[in-house]
C-alpha positions as CSV (number, residue, x, y, z in Angstrom):
1,M,8.8,-12.9,17.8
2,F,11.7,-10.5,17.2
3,A,14.6,-10.5,19.6
4,G,14.2,-8.4,22.8
5,R,16.2,-5.5,21.3
6,F,13.6,-5.0,18.6
7,F,10.7,-5.0,21.1
8,R,12.4,-2.6,23.4
9,A,12.7,-0.3,20.4
10,A,9.1,-0.9,19.5
11,A,7.7,-0.6,23.0
12,P,7.1,3.2,22.8
13,G,4.4,2.3,20.2
14,A,2.1,1.5,23.0
15,V,2.7,5.0,24.4
16,W,2.2,6.5,21.0
17,L,-1.2,4.7,20.5
18,A,-2.3,5.9,23.9
19,A,-1.4,9.5,23.0
20,L,-3.4,9.2,19.8
21,A,-6.5,8.3,21.8
22,A,-6.2,11.6,23.7
23,H,-6.2,13.6,20.5
24,A,-9.2,15.5,19.2
25,A,-11.7,13.6,17.1
26,P,-10.5,13.1,13.5
27,V,-11.6,15.3,10.7
28,S,-14.9,14.2,9.2
29,H,-15.2,16.8,6.4
30,Y,-13.5,15.9,3.1
31,S,-13.6,17.1,-0.4
32,I,-13.0,14.7,-3.3
33,T,-11.0,15.4,-6.4
34,E,-11.1,13.3,-9.6
35,I,-8.0,11.9,-11.3
36,A,-8.4,10.8,-14.9
37,V,-6.6,10.9,-18.3
38,P,-8.4,11.0,-21.7
39,N,-9.9,7.8,-23.0
40,M,-8.7,5.7,-20.1
41,A,-10.4,2.4,-19.5
42,W,-9.1,1.8,-16.0
43,I,-7.0,3.4,-13.3
44,E,-5.1,2.4,-10.1
45,V,-4.0,5.1,-7.7
46,T,-1.3,3.6,-5.6
47,A,0.8,6.3,-3.8
48,V,0.6,9.7,-2.2
49,N,3.4,11.6,-0.4
50,S,3.4,14.5,2.1
51,R,4.3,17.0,-0.7
52,G,0.9,16.3,-2.3
53,D,2.2,14.2,-5.2
54,V,-0.1,11.3,-6.2
55,A,0.9,8.5,-8.5
56,G,-0.3,5.2,-10.1
57,Y,-1.1,3.9,-13.5
58,T,-3.9,3.9,-16.1
59,R,-4.9,1.5,-18.8
60,G,-6.2,2.7,-22.2
61,P,-5.5,3.0,-26.0
62,Q,-2.1,3.8,-27.3
63,P,-1.4,5.2,-30.7
64,G,0.2,2.7,-33.1
65,V,-1.0,-0.4,-31.3
66,T,-4.3,-2.3,-31.3
67,F,-4.4,-3.2,-27.6
68,E,-4.8,-1.2,-24.4
69,V,-1.7,-0.4,-22.5
70,E,-0.8,0.5,-18.9
71,Q,1.1,3.7,-18.4
72,A,2.3,5.3,-15.2
73,F,1.2,8.8,-14.2
74,L,2.1,11.5,-11.7
75,W,-0.5,14.0,-10.4
76,R,0.9,17.2,-9.1
77,N,-1.0,20.5,-8.4
78,G,-4.0,19.4,-10.3
79,Q,-2.1,18.3,-13.4
80,V,-1.6,14.7,-14.6
81,T,1.6,13.8,-16.3
82,Q,1.9,10.5,-18.1
83,L,5.4,9.1,-17.5
84,G,5.9,7.1,-20.7
85,F,7.6,3.7,-20.8
86,P,11.0,2.7,-19.4
87,T,11.6,0.1,-22.2
88,A,10.4,-0.7,-25.7
89,I,7.5,-2.5,-24.2
90,F,4.3,-0.5,-23.9
91,N,3.9,-0.9,-20.2
92,S,4.7,1.1,-17.0
93,R,3.4,1.1,-13.5
94,I,4.1,3.1,-10.3
95,L,3.3,1.3,-7.1
96,G,5.1,3.4,-4.4
97,M,6.7,6.9,-3.8
98,N,8.6,8.7,-1.0
99,D,8.5,12.3,0.1
100,K,11.5,13.1,-2.0
101,G,9.5,12.4,-5.2
102,V,11.2,9.1,-6.0
103,L,8.7,6.7,-7.6
104,V,9.1,2.9,-7.8
105,G,7.5,0.5,-10.2
106,G,8.5,-0.6,-13.7
107,V,7.2,-3.0,-16.3
108,F,4.7,-5.6,-15.4
109,G,6.5,-9.0,-15.5
110,G,9.8,-7.2,-16.3
111,N,12.5,-5.3,-14.5
112,A,12.1,-3.0,-11.4
113,F,12.6,0.7,-12.0
114,T,12.7,4.0,-10.2
115,W,11.5,7.3,-11.7
116,Q,12.6,10.7,-10.7
117,D,12.6,14.1,-12.4
118,G,11.6,12.7,-15.8
119,A,14.0,9.7,-15.9
120,W,13.5,6.0,-15.4
121,T,16.4,4.0,-13.8
122,D,16.7,0.2,-14.2
123,L,17.5,-1.5,-10.9
124,G,18.8,-4.5,-12.8
125,F,16.5,-7.3,-11.6
126,R,13.1,-8.6,-12.4
127,G,10.5,-7.6,-9.9
128,E,7.7,-5.4,-8.7
129,P,8.8,-2.8,-6.2
130,R,5.9,-1.6,-4.0
131,S,7.4,0.8,-1.4
132,I,10.3,3.1,-1.0
133,N,11.4,4.9,2.2
134,K,13.2,8.3,2.7
135,W,16.6,6.6,2.4
136,G,15.7,5.1,-1.0
137,S,15.4,1.5,0.4
138,I,12.8,-0.4,-1.5
139,A,10.6,-3.4,-0.8
140,G,8.7,-5.5,-3.2
141,T,8.5,-8.9,-4.9
142,T,11.0,-10.5,-7.3
143,N,9.7,-12.4,-10.3
144,N,12.3,-14.8,-11.7
145,G,9.8,-17.5,-12.5
146,F,9.0,-17.6,-8.8
147,Q,7.9,-14.9,-6.5
148,R,9.9,-13.9,-3.4
149,G,9.8,-10.7,-1.3
150,F,12.8,-8.5,-1.4
151,F,14.5,-5.6,0.3
152,Y,16.9,-3.5,-1.8
153,A,19.3,-0.9,-0.4
154,N,22.7,0.4,-1.6
155,G,22.8,-1.9,-4.5
156,V,22.2,-5.0,-2.4
157,L,19.2,-7.3,-2.9
158,W,18.0,-9.2,0.1
159,D,15.7,-12.2,-0.2
160,I,12.7,-12.2,2.2
161,G,10.7,-15.3,2.9
162,M,10.7,-18.7,4.6
163,P,13.9,-20.8,4.3
164,D,12.2,-23.2,1.9
165,P,12.7,-21.5,-1.5
166,R,9.6,-23.3,-2.8
167,L,7.4,-21.0,-0.6
168,A,6.4,-17.8,-2.3
169,S,6.5,-14.5,-0.4
170,F,5.5,-10.9,-1.0
171,A,6.9,-7.7,0.5
172,N,4.3,-4.8,0.6
173,S,5.8,-2.0,2.6
174,V,9.0,-0.6,4.2
175,N,9.3,2.1,6.8
176,D,12.2,4.5,7.4
177,K,13.8,2.1,9.9
178,N,14.1,-0.5,7.1
179,V,11.4,-2.7,8.6
180,V,9.4,-4.6,6.0
181,V,6.0,-6.2,6.2
182,G,4.2,-8.6,3.8
183,T,3.0,-12.1,3.6
184,S,4.7,-15.5,3.0
185,E,3.6,-19.0,2.3
186,V,4.1,-21.2,5.3
187,N,3.4,-24.6,3.7
188,L,3.2,-26.2,0.3
189,I,-0.6,-26.0,0.2
190,G,-0.4,-22.2,-0.1
191,N,-1.4,-20.9,3.4
192,R,0.1,-17.5,3.9
193,H,1.0,-15.7,7.1
194,A,1.8,-12.0,7.6
195,Y,5.4,-11.3,8.6
196,V,7.7,-8.6,9.8
197,W,11.3,-8.5,8.6
198,S,14.2,-6.5,9.8
199,A,18.0,-6.8,9.2
200,G,17.7,-10.3,7.8
201,S,15.4,-11.7,10.5
202,L,11.8,-12.7,9.6
203,T,9.1,-13.1,12.1
204,D,5.9,-15.0,11.3
205,V,3.2,-13.0,13.1
206,G,0.5,-15.6,12.6
207,T,-3.2,-15.0,12.1
208,I,-6.2,-14.2,14.4
209,G,-7.4,-17.8,14.1
210,G,-7.8,-18.5,10.4
211,P,-5.6,-20.0,7.7
212,G,-4.0,-16.8,6.4
213,S,-3.1,-13.2,6.9
214,T,-1.1,-10.3,5.4
215,L,0.3,-7.0,6.5
216,N,-0.1,-4.3,3.8
217,S,1.5,-1.2,5.3
218,I,3.8,-0.2,8.2
219,N,4.5,3.3,9.5
220,N,7.6,4.8,11.1
221,H,6.4,3.9,14.6
222,G,6.4,0.2,13.7
223,F,2.6,0.1,13.6
224,A,1.3,-2.1,10.7
225,V,-2.1,-2.9,9.3
226,G,-3.5,-5.6,7.0
227,W,-6.1,-8.4,7.2
228,S,-6.5,-11.9,8.5
229,F,-8.9,-14.8,8.3
230,D,-10.6,-15.4,11.6
231,R,-11.7,-18.7,13.1
232,D,-14.9,-18.5,11.1
233,I,-13.0,-17.9,7.9
234,G,-14.3,-14.3,7.9
235,I,-11.9,-11.5,6.8
236,A,-11.1,-8.9,9.3
237,A,-8.8,-5.8,9.3
238,V,-5.9,-6.3,11.7
239,Q,-3.2,-4.3,13.3
240,W,0.3,-5.3,14.5
241,D,2.3,-3.5,17.1
242,G,4.1,-6.5,18.6
243,D,1.0,-8.7,18.5
244,L,-1.5,-9.3,15.7
245,E,-5.1,-8.3,16.6
246,R,-8.3,-6.9,15.1
247,L,-8.1,-3.3,14.1
248,F,-11.7,-2.8,15.3
249,N,-14.5,-5.0,16.4
250,L,-17.2,-4.7,13.8
251,P,-19.1,-7.3,11.8
252,G,-18.7,-7.8,8.1
253,T,-15.8,-8.2,5.8
254,H,-13.0,-5.6,6.1
255,L,-9.3,-5.2,5.4
256,A,-6.8,-2.4,5.9
257,T,-4.7,-1.2,3.0
258,A,-2.6,1.6,4.4
259,V,-1.6,3.5,7.6
260,N,0.1,6.9,8.1
261,D,2.5,8.1,10.8
262,H,-0.4,9.4,12.9
263,G,-1.9,5.9,13.0
264,A,-4.9,6.7,10.7
265,A,-5.7,3.6,8.7
266,V,-7.8,3.2,5.5
267,G,-9.3,0.2,3.8
268,T,-12.5,-1.5,2.7
269,I,-15.5,-2.6,4.6
270,D,-18.1,-4.8,2.9
271,S,-19.0,-2.8,-0.3
272,G,-17.6,0.5,1.1
273,A,-14.4,2.2,2.3
274,F,-13.3,3.3,5.7
275,L,-10.9,5.6,7.6
276,Y,-10.1,4.5,11.2
277,D,-8.5,7.2,13.2
278,S,-8.2,7.6,17.0
279,G,-10.8,4.9,17.6
280,V,-13.4,6.5,15.2
281,L,-14.5,4.7,12.0
282,T,-15.6,7.0,9.2
283,R,-17.4,5.5,6.1
284,L,-15.7,7.2,3.2
285,D,-18.3,6.1,0.8
286,Q,-20.9,8.0,2.8
287,L,-19.2,11.3,3.0
288,P,-21.4,14.1,1.7
289,D,-19.0,15.3,-1.1
290,V,-18.5,11.7,-2.2
291,V,-22.3,11.0,-2.4
292,N,-23.2,14.4,-4.0
293,K,-20.6,14.0,-6.8
294,G,-21.8,10.6,-7.8
295,W,-18.9,8.4,-6.4
296,T,-19.3,4.7,-5.6
297,G,-17.0,1.7,-5.1
298,L,-14.2,3.6,-3.4
299,I,-11.0,1.5,-2.7
300,P,-8.4,3.4,-0.8
301,G,-4.8,2.7,-1.8
302,A,-2.7,5.0,0.4
303,I,-2.9,7.8,3.0
304,S,-0.4,10.5,3.6
305,D,0.7,12.1,6.8
306,R,-1.3,15.2,5.7
307,G,-4.4,13.0,5.8
308,W,-4.9,12.8,2.0
309,I,-6.5,9.5,1.0
310,V,-6.1,8.3,-2.6
311,G,-7.4,5.3,-4.5
312,R,-9.8,4.4,-7.2
313,G,-13.6,4.2,-7.6
314,F,-16.4,5.0,-10.0
315,R,-17.9,8.4,-10.7
316,N,-21.2,8.2,-12.4
317,G,-20.4,4.6,-13.4
318,Q,-17.0,5.5,-14.9
319,P,-13.6,4.3,-13.4
320,R,-11.8,7.3,-11.9
321,G,-9.0,7.9,-9.4
322,F,-9.7,10.0,-6.4
323,I,-8.1,12.2,-3.7
324,L,-10.0,12.8,-0.5
325,S,-8.5,15.8,1.3
326,P,-9.5,17.1,4.7
327,R,-11.0,20.6,4.8
């Protein structure tokens, strides 16, 4: 566990969760918007901010080459802009974004980059940045022949993981208090446990009884979500607010991918998708606008504080990105 000072700071989270329970029932009426670029073969929608910007990357043909390439995109006000490539290699990905419009990503297997206002900036190290907070601090995974989680701020790169450098680790999300969550190997046979990291101190938060777990997203109240194996080796969505526990008690296979500052979490459940807000679970794949417009296989990737849910799915059998917005 973290030192007492951290938990005293985090203790108001319990008050915050209780306040959420007193709120009105979450919105159950959503409209779905398609994201696509011409001739794309695949799409990953990875980030949304409170300004209404949406980002990710697509895969498809590229003039002058005989293979499909990945290219980052930014969706804003109904228009998709492809962001080109930061190097001579035909590859770019966006995996995270903050409310100031700074995007993080880069070249798969290559260096980490940021993108803002039309320009890519090389961070100077190999890795995959996945999350950026309002201060510009970044969390992700380095890739120097071996994968380790990282925290990057003010030009300084911090290693995140177990002391044994042979154990791989992955950093998935950072909040505005520079708290990072992810997963790390805890032994040489590859078992991984979710962790919480702050100011150089890593806490293994364990599992709910099974051999592995991960935390995918943390909000600014210190509330995190992810998944864990249980004692029966089932996969269950989990939450962390000082202790790791189930997000909800429902049968099936489910995992949480993201949470916003209101505590609304999204993820997948069996062959569908969910929003879990104020104790109410909504099946996103069963929303009327989703069904009526021919969508299936929704996988939510992120949720904004405005309640926009973004991800990928299939529309009439074709891969497409989506935005689910409350109405």
